N, C-alpha and C positions, 0 to 999 in steps of 0.2 A: 841697226835699229830693227826691233822685232815687228813683224807685221801680223795682224790678226787674219784668220781665215775661217770666219764663223760659219757662213753659208756661202758656198761658191758654186752655183749651178753651172757657171761657165757660159760662154757665148753660144753654146749649142742651144740654149733656151732663148737666144735672140730669135731662134726658131723661124717663124714665118718670114719668108723673104720680104724685105721692105720694098722690093721692086714690084710687089703685088701678086706674086705667084708662088707656088710651092705649097707643100703640105707637111705636117709634122709626122714623124714616125710614131708607131704604136707606143714605143717606149716613152717618147716625149709626152704623148697624150696621157699616159698613165703616171706622169711625174707626181711625186708627193709634194704637197705644199707645207711650208714651215713658217712659223711666226717667231720673230726675234724681237723682244722688247728692246728698244733703243735707249731712249731716255725721255723724261717728261711724259707727255701724253702720246708719244709717237712709237709706232711699231713698224717693223719691216716684214713684209710677206713675200716669200720667194717661191718659185716653182710654177707660177701661173702663166709664164711667158716672160714679160719684163717684170722687174721688181715693182711691187706695189707698196706705197707708204700709207699707213693707217693712223689717223689721229682720232682719238676717242675721248669723250668726256660727257658731262651731264647734258649738254645740248644735243648730243648725237655723235655721228661718225662722219668723218671726211676722208675720202680716198684720193690719193694721187695715182692716177692710171688704174686700169681695170684688167690687164692681162689679156690673154687670148679668149675668144668667144666661147670655145668649148670648155674652158675652165671656170666659167662664171659661177656655176653652182658650188664648186669647191671653194671659190673665193668667198662667196656668201656664207658658207658654213664656217670658214675660219674666222671671218669677221664677227660672226655671232658668238664665237668663243671669247672674243675680246670685249664685246659690248652687245647688249640686247636692245640698245636704243636705235632709232631710225638712222639710215644713211641719208645725210642731208646734202652733202656736196661731193662731187667728183671733179677733180682738176686733171686735165689732160696735158702732159708735158710735150707731146708731139703727135704726129698723125699715124704712126705705124701700127699695124693690126695687133702686134704683141703688147701694145700699151692701151689701145682703145677698143679692143675686141669685145670686152665685157660691158661696154657702156650701156647697151640696150637692156640686157637682163638685169644688171646690177642697178642701173638707173631706175628702172621700173619698180624695183624692190624697195626703193627709198621714198622719202617724203620731203617735198620742198618746204622750207620755212621762209618767212619774210626776212629781208635783209635788215641791216642796221640794228636798232634796239627794239624793233617790233617783234613780239613773240607770237607763236601759234602757227598752225598750218595755213597755207594759202589755199583754202578750199576751192576757190574759183580758178586756180591755176592747174588743177588736176594733180594726180599723184605723180610721184617720181622725184628723184634727187635732181638738184640743179647741176648741170654739167658746165664747168668753167674752162675756157681755153682762149688762146690768142686767136684773133680773127682769121689769120692765115690757115689755122687748122679747120675752122668751119668752111672756109672757101674751098679747101681741098676735099674735105669729106662730102660736101654737097655738090661738087662738080660732076658732070656726066661720067660714068665709069668707063674704063678702057674696054675695048672689044673683048667680049667673053667673060668679063668680070661683073659680078652682081653689084647693084647700087647699095650704098650703105643705108640701113634702115633709118627713117626719120627720127625714131626714138633714141638713136645712138648719137645724134648730132648735138654739139654744144648748144646750151640754152642761154649762156651768159658769156659774151666775148669781150675782149678788151683790145684796144689798138694803141695804147700808150706804152711807155717803157715798163710800167709796173701797174699791178692791180693790188690794192690792199683789202684784206678781209680781217674780221675779228670773230673767232669761233672757239668755243670751249676754253675761254679765259686767256687766249693768247692771240697776238697779232700774227698774221700770215701775209707774207709778201710773195706775189706771183710775178716773176721778173722775166721779161722777154729778152732772149738772146738771138738776135737776127743772124741768119746765114751761118749757122754753126753746124749741128748735125742735120737739121733742115732749116727752113725759114720761119718755122712756127714754134721753136723750142722755148720752154719756160723752165726756170728754176722755181722751186717752191720752198720758201724759208719759213720754218716755224720758230718764231723769235724767242718765246719763253722756253720751249723745249730745247732750243739750240740745235736744230737738225735741218739739213738742207736735202731735198730730193731733187736729183739732177736730170732725170730722164737719160737719154742716150748721148748727151754731151760728154758724159764721163762713164767709161766702161773699162774698169781696170784690168780685165782679163784679156783685152784685145787692143790692137791699134785703134785709134779713133775711127768711128764709122761715119763716113761722109756721104750723104745721099745727095749727089749732084743734081739729080732730076727734080728734087724737091727743095732746091735752094741751099744745100749744104756747101761748106767751104772750109778748108783747112785754116785759113786766117781767122774765120769766125769761131772755130773750135778753140783756137789758142786764146783769142780775146775772151771767150766765155770762161775758160779755165782760169785765166787771170782774175776775172771778176769773182769766180768762186773762191779763189784763194783770199781775196780781199774780204769776203763775207765770213770766212771761217777763222776761229781763234783756237790755237792749241792749248792744252793744259800742260801738266808737268812733263818735262823732257820731250816736248813736242808731240806727245801722244794724247789721244782722247780730245777733250774740249768739245768743239763743234763736231758732230758726227755727220757724215755724208753718205746718203743712200744713192748708189749709182743706178743706172738703168738696168744693168746686169752685173752680177758678181757680188763680191763680199762687201760688208759694211766697212766704211773707210773714215779717215780723218784728214786733216789738212796736209800732213806729211805725205800721204798717198797721192793727193791731188798735185802737190808740188812735184813729186817724182814723175807723175804722168805728164804734167805740163812741160817739164823740162825735156822729156823724151819727144813730145810732139813738136816743140820748138826747135830742137836740134835736128830732127829729121826734116822738118820744113826748111830750115836753113841749108841743109845739105842738098836737098832737091833743088832749091832756088839757085844755089851756086852752080849745080850741074846744068841747069837751064841757061844760065848766063854764059856758060861755056859752049852753048849751041847744041847740046845733046838732045836727041830725040827721046821719046818716051821709052822705047825699047832699050836705048843706050843707058838711060837713067836706071831702069830696072836691072840691067846687067851690072851696073856699078854697085848695086846692093847698098843703098844709103841707110838701110835699117839693120845691117848685119849684126851689130853688137847688141841690139834690142830684141832680135828675133827669138832667142830662147824664152823670154818672158812674155812677149806680146804676139809673136808671129804665128802664122798658120799657112799651110800649103793646100789644104782642102777645107771644105765647109762653107759656111755662110759668109764669112768675111776673111779673105786671105791677105797675106802681106802684099802680094802683087796688086790686089784691088785697092789697098790703102795707098800704095805708092802712085798708082795711076790716078786716084782721086786727088791726091796732093798735087801731082803734076798738072792735071787739068785745072784745078783751082788757081794755080799760080800762073798759068798761061792763058787763062780766059781773058777776053778783051777788057773786062772791068776789074781784073785782079789788081790789088794794091801791091805795089812793089816795095 
């Protein structure tokens, strides 16, 4: 089965360490941004950090994630090439800085509109796009910063949060579902499904260029990753010969479809089962790593250096499955 490789900046653009430290190299700072028309009203913008989804129409522009803070001006310039209408909404898929870093500048460049069927600017609400996210993201962004880390600016914080399983929106002539996936990449992850365009933006639950990135410190879990990938497969419908149909914009990497997600889910499930079996045999973490439960997948997803290595993935899977609350 042929796989597309339209734009693949790779996991190197996962860039800013999600553990809250680290800086980008000069090469990453100078990375070019590219816009790919996906289908319907939806575009994929890559190169700003995490992938950014752009939905544009007569009512304005909606962004899913905003990339790194230092790339905000570049993002705005690329968005203006797609539409000269105001940025009305930003939806954050999770809390990491390569996805929320541009919130402040890009949000300030937008203009809020009233929800529902009410039209016109909310003059008494001030300028700026509405920032939508799960409540867990606001809780983490507004918490006191770690020692030596700056506080996140107030203007970067979500202005509209949800605590239910889903939040529904209607914008630019299509329904939009914001779907919470708990304890996956983090505890605040959301899928964003554009129903008429038939495109799903996944954040870092799905990163086809690497093993699943599990942020244990922020509530991530291998079981939740697999559950979320299964949900994603249920949401997507392939077209002819299992290609195309519903398109999937991952947190990092190339534009995908259902077949790509199935392949990725199968890999994650098989590795999870292998690690779980080794744990049942009484193996320690170091013994599990030495057994190389990912060996046959390493050529496609593995890494020995960089932001997210194979060892880090195996360790996160092991700790997910041995935690006191782990589901067996």
